[in-house]
N, C-alpha and C positions, 0 to 999 in steps of 0.2 A: 343290371349292374351287380357286380360281385360284391358281396358283403364279407368283410373280414371279422371274424369273431374271436375274442380272446377271453380266457377265464383262468381263475386260480382254484386249485384244490390243495388239500393237504393229505398226505398219506401217513398212516401210523408209522412212526420212525422205525419200529422193530419189524415192519413188514415191507420196507422199501425195496430190498433186494428181490423179494418174491414178486412184488408188484411189477418191477422192471422185467423180470423173467416172463411173467404172464403176458406182458405187453409185446414181447417178442413173438408170442404165440397166440395172437388174438384169433378168435374163432372165425373161420372163413364166412360163415353165415352172417355174422355181425358186420364184417367188412363189406359184404355184398349189400346188406340193408343200409349201411351208412352211405355207400356209393349211390344206391337207388334213391336215398333221401336228398341227394345233391351235394354231399360233402366232398370237398377236394382239399388237397394240401393240408392235411391234418397232422399236427405234431404235438407231442407233449414233452416238455423239458422238466428236469428235476434240479432243484437246488436244495440238497438235503431232502427233508420231507415236504418242502413246498414245491408244488407242481404248477407249471404254466402251460396252458394249452392254447393252440391257435388253429383255426381252420377257415376255409373259404366255402361259401355257398351263395346261391342266388337270392334266397328268401329264407331268413332264419326262422320265421314263424312257421312256414311250410315244412322246413327241415325238422324243426322240433316236433311238429305234429306227426310227421312220418316216423320219427324215432319213437315217439310215445306209442305208436301202433305196432312197433317191431317186437315180436316175441324174443328174438335174439338179444335185442338191446335191454329189454326188461330183465331177462335172465342174467345178462352180463352185469348190469347195475346191481342186482341183488347179490351176485357173486362178489362184486367189488366192495360191497357195503362194509365188510369186516376189515378191509384194507384201508379204507379212507376215513380220515377224521372229519371230512366234509362230504358225506354221501350225496350221490346224484339221484334225484327222483324224476324219472322220465315223464311221469304224469303231472308234475307240478307246472304251474303257469310259467315259472322261471326256474328250469331244472338246474341251471348253473349260476354261479356268482360271476356275472359278466363284468368285463373291464371296458372302460371307455378308451377309444383310441385318442392319443394326445398328439402323436407325430407320425408322419409317414413320408418316406423318401422313396420315390419310384425311379 
């Protein structure tokens, strides 16, 4: 069964434009590792410095474990650390601040 994952992050307000530019040029090796980890339909939206991300996968725990093993993901998260007010730690048990799904219309 497909899991839909949603999370929030905050980017440093003075780094928002650069954050957006960098996400138009995400490293190909990171995208490959994300796909290999089972991530599909991944989007990040911005409302000023507040970011909302959503993605689909089959097993979030397995996906998180695969991303924690990804060298490209560890390097990307380290690179993004100075951009984010809420950094992502790929090795943490809960690397993102997850959101509960309240409503879905299909």
